[in-house]
Structure formats: structure tokens, C-alpha cells
C-alpha positions in Angstrom: -0.6 -70.7 61.1 -3.4 -72.1 58.9 -2.4 -72.5 55.2 -5.4 -70.5 54.1 -4.4 -67.6 56.2 -0.9 -67.7 54.7 -2.3 -67.5 51.2 -4.9 -64.9 52.0 -4.7 -62.1 49.5 -4.2 -58.5 50.5 -7.3 -56.3 50.2 -7.4 -54.4 46.9 -5.8 -51.0 47.2 -8.2 -48.0 46.8 -7.5 -45.6 44.0 -8.9 -42.2 43.1 -12.2 -42.5 41.1 -11.9 -42.4 37.3 -11.7 -38.8 36.2 -10.8 -37.6 39.7 -7.3 -36.6 40.8 -5.2 -35.7 43.7 -3.3 -32.4 44.0 0.1 -33.3 45.5 2.7 -31.0 47.1 4.7 -31.1 43.8 1.8 -29.5 42.0 1.4 -26.7 44.5 3.6 -24.1 42.7 1.2 -24.3 39.7 -2.0 -24.0 41.7 -0.6 -21.2 43.9 0.7 -19.2 40.9 -2.6 -19.5 39.0 -4.9 -18.7 41.9 -2.7 -15.8 43.1 -2.6 -14.3 39.6 -6.4 -14.8 39.2 -7.2 -13.2 42.6 -4.8 -10.3 41.9 -6.6 -9.5 38.6 -9.9 -9.8 40.4 -8.8 -7.1 42.9 -7.4 -4.9 40.1 -10.7 -5.0 38.2 -12.8 -4.6 41.4 -14.4 -8.0 41.4 -15.6 -9.4 44.7 -15.4 -13.1 45.6 -18.5 -15.3 45.6 -18.8 -19.0 46.5 -22.0 -20.9 46.0 -22.9 -24.4 47.3 -21.4 -27.4 45.4 -25.0 -28.9 45.2 -28.0 -27.1 43.7 -31.5 -28.1 42.7 -31.0 -30.1 39.5 -33.9 -28.1 37.9 -31.7 -25.0 38.0 -29.4 -26.5 35.4 -32.2 -28.1 33.4 -33.8 -24.7 32.9 -30.7 -22.7 32.2 -28.1 -24.9 30.6 -30.7 -26.8 28.5 -32.1 -30.3 29.0 -30.6 -31.4 25.7 -27.1 -29.9 26.3 -24.3 -32.3 26.8 -23.8 -30.9 30.3 -27.3 -31.8 31.5 -28.1 -34.8 29.2 -24.8 -36.7 29.6 -22.5 -35.2 32.1 -24.4 -34.0 35.2 -24.1 -35.9 38.5 -27.5 -36.0 40.2 -28.7 -37.6 43.4 -32.0 -37.9 45.2 -32.0 -37.0 48.9 -33.9 -38.9 51.6 -36.5 -36.1 51.4 -37.0 -36.8 47.7 -35.3 -33.6 46.4 -33.2 -34.1 43.2 -29.9 -32.3 43.5 -27.0 -31.9 41.2 -23.3 -31.5 41.8 -22.6 -28.2 40.0 -21.4 -28.7 36.5 -20.7 -25.0 36.2 -20.9 -21.9 38.3 -23.0 -19.4 36.3 -26.6 -20.6 37.1 -25.8 -20.8 40.8 -24.3 -17.3 40.8 -27.4 -15.9 39.1 -29.6 -17.8 41.6 -27.6 -16.1 44.5 -27.9 -12.7 42.8 -31.7 -13.0 42.8 -32.0 -14.7 46.2 -29.9 -12.1 48.0 -31.4 -9.0 46.3 -28.0 -8.1 44.7 -29.9 -6.0 42.1 -30.4 -3.4 44.8 -26.7 -2.9 45.2 -24.5 -0.8 43.0 -24.6 -2.1 39.4 -23.0 -3.9 37.7 -22.0 -6.5 40.3 -18.5 -7.9 39.4 -18.0 -11.3 40.9 -15.0 -13.7 41.0 -14.9 -17.4 41.9 -12.6 -20.3 42.1 -13.7 -23.8 43.0 -14.5 -27.4 42.0 -17.1 -28.4 39.4 -18.2 -31.9 38.3 -19.0 -33.4 34.9 -19.2 -37.0 33.9 -16.9 -36.3 30.9 -14.5 -38.6 29.1 -11.2 -38.2 31.0 -8.2 -37.0 28.9 -5.3 -34.6 29.1 -6.3 -31.6 31.2 -9.9 -32.8 31.4 -11.3 -34.4 34.5 -14.7 -35.3 36.0 -13.9 -33.1 39.0 -12.0 -30.0 38.0 -11.5 -26.5 39.1 -12.8 -23.4 37.4 -11.7 -19.8 37.8 -14.3 -17.3 36.6 -15.3 -13.7 36.3 -19.0 -12.5 36.0 -20.5 -9.1 35.5 -24.2 -8.9 36.4 -26.6 -6.0 36.0 -26.0 -2.5 34.8 -26.1 -1.6 31.1 -26.1 -4.0 28.1 -22.9 -2.4 26.9 -20.2 -4.1 24.7 -17.5 -2.6 26.9 -18.3 -5.3 29.5 -17.9 -8.1 26.9 -14.5 -6.7 26.1 -13.6 -6.4 29.8 -14.2 -10.0 30.6 -12.2 -11.1 27.6 -9.4 -8.7 28.5 -9.2 -10.1 32.0 -8.8 -13.7 30.8 -6.2 -12.6 28.2 -4.3 -10.8 30.9 -4.4 -13.9 33.2 -3.0 -16.1 30.4 -0.3 -13.5 29.8 0.5 -13.4 33.6 1.0 -17.2 33.5 3.4 -16.9 30.5 1.1 -18.7 28.1 2.1 -16.9 24.9 0.0 -16.3 21.8 -3.3 -17.8 23.0 -5.9 -18.0 20.2 -9.2 -16.1 20.9 -12.1 -17.3 18.9 -15.2 -15.1 19.1 -18.7 -14.9 17.5 -22.1 -13.4 18.0 -25.2 -15.7 18.2 -27.7 -12.9 18.1 -30.7 -12.4 20.4 -34.5 -13.1 20.5 -35.0 -10.9 17.5 -32.7 -12.3 14.9 -32.0 -15.9 16.2 -35.3 -17.5 15.3 -34.9 -16.7 11.6 -31.4 -18.1 11.6 -32.5 -21.3 13.3 -35.1 -21.9 10.6 -32.5 -21.4 7.9 -30.1 -23.8 9.7 -32.8 -26.5 10.0 -33.6 -26.2 6.3 -29.9 -26.5 5.4 -29.3 -29.6 7.6 -32.4 -31.4 6.5 -30.6 -32.1 3.3 -28.0 -34.2 5.2 -30.2 -35.7 8.0 -29.4 -39.3 7.0 -25.7 -38.6 7.3 -25.8 -36.9 10.7 -24.9 -38.5 14.1 -27.8 -39.7 16.3 -27.6 -36.6 18.6 -27.6 -34.2 15.7 -30.7 -35.9 14.2 -32.6 -35.3 17.4 -31.3 -31.7 17.9 -32.2 -30.8 14.3 -35.8 -30.8 15.5 -35.4 -29.4 19.0 -32.3 -27.1 19.1 -30.6 -26.7 15.7 -27.9 -24.4 17.1 -26.4 -27.4 18.8 -25.5 -28.9 15.4 -22.8 -26.3 15.1 -21.3 -27.5 18.4 -21.1 -31.2 17.5 -17.7 -32.7 17.8 -18.4 -36.0 15.9 -16.2 -36.4 12.8 -19.1 -37.4 10.5 -20.8 -34.0 11.1 -17.8 -31.7 10.6 -18.1 -31.4 6.8 -21.6 -30.0 7.0 -20.7 -27.3 9.6 -18.3 -25.7 7.1 -21.0 -24.9 4.6 -23.8 -24.1 7.1 -25.4 -20.6 6.9 -23.3 -17.9 8.4 -24.8 -16.5 11.6 -23.1 -13.1 11.2 -25.0 -12.5 8.0 -28.3 -12.9 9.8 -27.7 -10.7 12.8 -30.1 -7.8 13.4 -28.7 -4.2 13.3 -28.6 -4.0 17.1 -26.6 -7.3 17.5 -24.3 -6.3 14.7 -23.5 -3.0 16.4 -22.9 -4.7 19.7 -20.5 -7.2 18.2 -18.7 -4.6 16.2 -18.2 -2.5 19.3 -16.9 -5.5 21.2 -14.2 -6.1 18.6 -13.3 -2.5 18.5 -12.7 -2.4 22.2 -10.5 -5.5 21.9 -8.5 -3.9 19.1 -8.1 -0.8 21.3 -6.1 -2.8 23.9 -4.2 -4.9 21.3 -6.0 -8.2 21.8 -6.0 -10.2 18.6 -9.0 -12.5 17.7 -10.4 -14.8 15.1 -14.1 -14.4 14.2 -15.5 -17.9 14.1 -19.1 -18.0 12.8 -19.5 -21.6 13.8 -18.8 -21.0 17.5 -22.0 -21.3 19.6 -20.8 -22.8 22.9 -22.7 -25.8 24.4 -25.2 -24.1 26.7 -28.6 -22.7 26.0 -28.5 -19.5 27.9 -25.9 -17.7 25.8 -26.8 -14.8 23.5 -24.8 -12.3 21.4 -21.1 -12.6 22.3 -19.6 -16.0 22.8 -15.8 -16.7 22.9 -13.2 -19.4 23.7 -9.5 -19.3 24.3 -7.1 -21.9 23.0 -3.4 -22.5 23.6 -1.4 -22.0 20.4 -0.7 -25.5 19.0 -2.7 -27.3 21.7 -6.3 -26.8 20.4 -6.8 -30.4 19.3 -4.9 -32.0 22.2 -6.3 -30.1 25.1 -9.3 -28.2 23.8 -10.4 -24.8 25.0 -8.6 -23.4 28.0 -11.8 -21.5 28.8 -14.5 -19.4 27.4 -17.8 -17.7 28.1 -20.2 -15.1 26.7 -23.3 -13.0 27.3 -26.4 -14.4 29.0 -29.0 -11.6 29.2 -32.0 -14.0 29.5 -30.7 -16.3 32.2 -32.2 -14.4 35.1 -35.6 -14.5 33.6 -35.3 -18.3 33.2 -35.1 -18.7 37.0 -37.7 -16.2 38.1 -35.8 -12.9 38.1 -36.1 -9.8 36.0 -34.4 -9.1 32.7 -30.8 -8.5 33.6 -27.8 -7.9 31.4 -25.1 -10.4 32.3 -22.0 -12.1 31.0 -19.0 -14.0 32.2 -16.0 -16.2 31.4 -14.3 -19.1 33.1 -11.0 -21.1 32.7 -10.2 -24.7 33.7 -7.2 -24.8 36.1 -6.2 -28.3 35.2 -6.1 -27.5 31.5 -4.0 -24.4 32.2 -1.5 -26.5 34.2 -1.4 -29.1 31.3 -0.5 -26.3 28.9 2.1 -24.8 31.2 3.8 -28.2 31.7 3.7 -28.9 27.9 5.3 -25.6 27.2 7.9 -26.0 29.9 6.5 -23.1 32.0 7.6 -23.9 35.6 6.5 -21.4 38.2 9.0 -20.8 41.0 8.4 -22.9 44.1 7.6 -21.0 47.3 10.7 -21.5 49.4 10.7 -19.5 52.6 14.0 -19.5 54.4 13.8 -22.1 57.1 15.8 -23.2 60.2 16.1 -26.8 61.4 15.4 -27.6 65.0 17.1 -30.7 66.5 17.2 -32.1 70.0 19.5 -34.4 72.0 17.7 -36.3 74.8 14.2 -36.8 76.1 14.1 -33.6 78.2 15.4 -31.6 75.3 12.8 -33.1 73.1 10.0 -31.7 75.3 11.7 -28.2 75.3 12.2 -28.3 71.6 8.5 -28.9 71.1 7.6 -25.7 72.9 10.5 -23.8 71.4 9.2 -24.7 67.9 5.9 -23.0 68.7 7.6 -19.9 70.0 9.7 -19.6 66.8 6.7 -20.0 64.6 4.7 -17.4 66.5 7.6 -15.1 65.8 7.3 -15.6 62.1 10.2 -18.0 61.7 9.6 -21.0 59.4 10.8 -24.1 61.3 11.2 -27.7 60.1 12.3 -30.6 62.3 12.4 -34.4 62.8 11.7 -34.4 66.5 10.4 -38.0 66.4 13.9 -39.2 65.6 16.0 -39.8 68.7 19.4 -39.7 67.1 20.9 -36.2 66.6 22.8 -37.4 63.6 19.7 -38.8 62.0 17.9 -35.5 62.6 20.7 -33.5 60.9 20.6 -35.8 57.9 17.0 -34.7 57.4 18.2 -31.1 57.5 20.9 -31.9 54.9 18.3 -33.6 52.5 16.1 -30.5 52.7 19.0 -28.2 52.0 18.6 -26.2 55.2 21.8 -24.3 56.2 20.9 -23.2 59.7 20.2 -25.5 62.6 19.2 -25.0 66.3 20.3 -27.8 68.6 18.9 -28.2 72.0 20.5 -30.5 74.6 20.3 -31.0 78.3 23.2 -28.5 79.0 21.5 -25.8 77.0 18.2 -26.3 78.9 19.9 -25.5 82.2 21.8 -22.5 80.6 18.6 -21.2 78.9 20.5 -21.3 75.6 20.5 -23.1 72.3 23.3 -24.0 69.9 23.1 -22.1 66.5 25.0 -24.2 63.9 25.8 -23.1 60.3 25.5 -26.5 58.6 27.4 -25.2 55.5 30.4 -23.8 57.2 30.3 -26.2 60.2 30.6 -23.4 62.7 28.4 -23.0 65.8 27.9 -20.8 68.8 25.7 -20.8 71.9 22.9 -18.2 72.0 20.5 -17.3 74.8 17.0 -18.4 74.1 15.8 -14.9 74.9 17.9 -13.6 72.0 17.6 -16.5 69.5 14.7 -15.0 67.5 16.6 -11.8 66.7 19.8 -13.7 65.9 18.0 -16.1 63.6 16.2 -13.2 61.7 19.6 -11.5 61.3 21.2 -14.6 60.0 18.3 -15.4 57.6 18.3 -11.8 56.3 22.0 -12.0 55.6 
């Protein structure tokens, strides 16, 4: 062999892209518990499932989320198709759901429409604990109907109930009202006048946003900008009477069902389409480490932004990976799904063929079967059963084939008996039930 071939390096192993991650079988109990609980609540509150495409026209997010929002400006994945269209991997669900609501004439259905979703979203964010560039969102949206504060409270209540179902105790709910088209312009002017006094000390993004979208100054996470947020004008003092009444009613509904909250006048969320109620949930003691578990708010103007009619709407979403990070940090371990299984083993080539067909018959009868049919040694197969902690085994040999029977062995007690294949399903079910 040539010396160069001997010293040839192995190809570099592929790894998941930065900020992307694999969901492994060990993670399944968390994912199953969260999604099952979320879907159960969706049914209980009469939410129907919706799924929109992973890719949408990039302009959909530019118009709704705001071209200067971090999501659009820094985090959105875009691509140009061969036909010249500019598409974006969805950085969030809400604009796509509103597009679907308009496109499919859902305003003609019974109002409001309650919609539930779970699926992947994509943001070129800085990866950290519970935060990925591909992550999964669970969300609830209420579209249409009346502009009633009871719906704001309903969305918040569902999310609080989901966290309770997942044993995440004492979550912190922060809530605020950011007004509407009537009272917000006046507040923006006051905010600009206040921040102009500190313009030279602001971060580069805030200097730019001071001129274009001053509300974003309250959402800045840069340390140098934090002191100025504390003394900024209070939005709640500038609300019009209608927005004040709406916010007060929302809080009263939450109090009615025993949900505690913290009014945070600096909370504005990072997207342009919100108005009136905005909120975020944090895990107690994990706010700085993990950030918000989820949040949402009202977006009564979003439909108009994309060509629809004025439509009251609101929603809230949670990040599954962040929830899992909190559950793991708090030692919350969901029970693994462990259906009772039987182990199917064979002795000999002919028995192996018959075992293959017997396995399918057992599964069609609702019996969970595991096996190691590729191993030829009966002893090696039974070692697999032992490692998996399975107590009941079916053993098929040449003698059993001719007798139309199978050996049923109790691996714990070491006892066994021969059972006719025609009766084996009933016998297994009786043993597993016992």
C-alpha cells in the first residue's frame, strides 16, 4: 500500500449546524409530555389546529414584524428562488396565520376563530441555553370577533395552565399595555424627547431607532442602555380612556381565576404589530439565564397591514426548548412512555422467517413486540431482552413450527410452556394484564 494512502486523513465528521439540534430518543418523554398537554388544552378551549408553510414571502414579515425589528433586521433567514422570489424561513407563526385567515376567507366562519399550532421556526439568534436557531413554538391565536379583554385573559390563562400542567411552579407573568393608534403617537413623542438627552450614550441600534421607532428603545437588551429605561416616561400614564379600560378589564379577569401578575410599564415586545396588551412568562429564578418562556399580545392592526380588513386578534406562544431547559434545571422528569412489551426470539433459519411474520401478526393485534432477529444465537437474543428489562419472551424453533406452537417463557421466573399460535395473542394479553 502506498505510504500516502496509509497516512490519508479521514474525512471530517459532519455535525449539526450551529444553533440547530437533534431530538434524540432520550428527549422524547419531554417532547411528548409538552405536546400532549398543549394539544389537550387546545381541545379543552375549542382551538382547531392550523399549520402554515415553513417558507413565506419575506415581505410578509417585513410589513408586519417591522423592518427594523431584530427578527427581520438581524435574525431572519432569507433566500432567493430560481424564479427570483425572495422567501423567508418563518421566524414566527403569527403573520402566516393571519395570511391564511385572509386567503381562505376564514372571516366568513363563526367568529372568533381559535387556532392552535406547534412546529419549527427559524431565527439567526445567538445560541445559548434553551435558545436555538431552529426551535419549536407552541401557540394559541384568537382571530376575529369582538375586541374584548376577556380574550386577552383567555390566552394568558391557557399558557399559565400549560405551565402548571408541566409542573413549572410559580412562573412570573409580566404584562403591560402599549396603547393604540389614538394614544401611542403622543407617548412616542414624549419618549423621543426624553431619550434625546442621552443620545450620545446609547448603543448604535438605539440611536437609529430613536428617529424611526422609539418604542424599540424600551426593548433594548444592551447593558449601556438599561439605566435610561428605568426613568423613561411611563406608558400607562399616557393611555387613552379606552385602552385604560381594556387593560384594567384584562387584569380583573386574571384576578378572577387567581393568576398573579407583575405590571411592567417597560415591556413592549420586539415586534411592530402589537397594540394594547403585551405579556411575557418567565420561570421563577431563570429569567436572566433562559429569558422568557413565551409571550404574546394583541395585534388588531396586523390584518390591515397585509391587505385584510380591521380584525381584532391576539395570541401567545411558548418555546418548547426553553420549557425543556427549565424542566431539566428544576429536576422535572416526565414519566417515560413504557408500554408492556414481549420479546420475540428464534432458533434456526426457518424459525427466523416464521418469526418475522409472527411479529407482524402480534403487532396488528396490538401487542408491542421487540426483537433481535438479526442475531443468530438464541442466547445472544435473550441477552438483548434482559438488557431491555423485558420479562416475557416468545421463542420459535423448528419443532414449534411443525407443531404450530410457540414457547412462552417467563424470563424472571425461568418457567416456560408451549402455546398454540392460534391462542398466543389471548395468552400474551392475559399475562401482560396480570
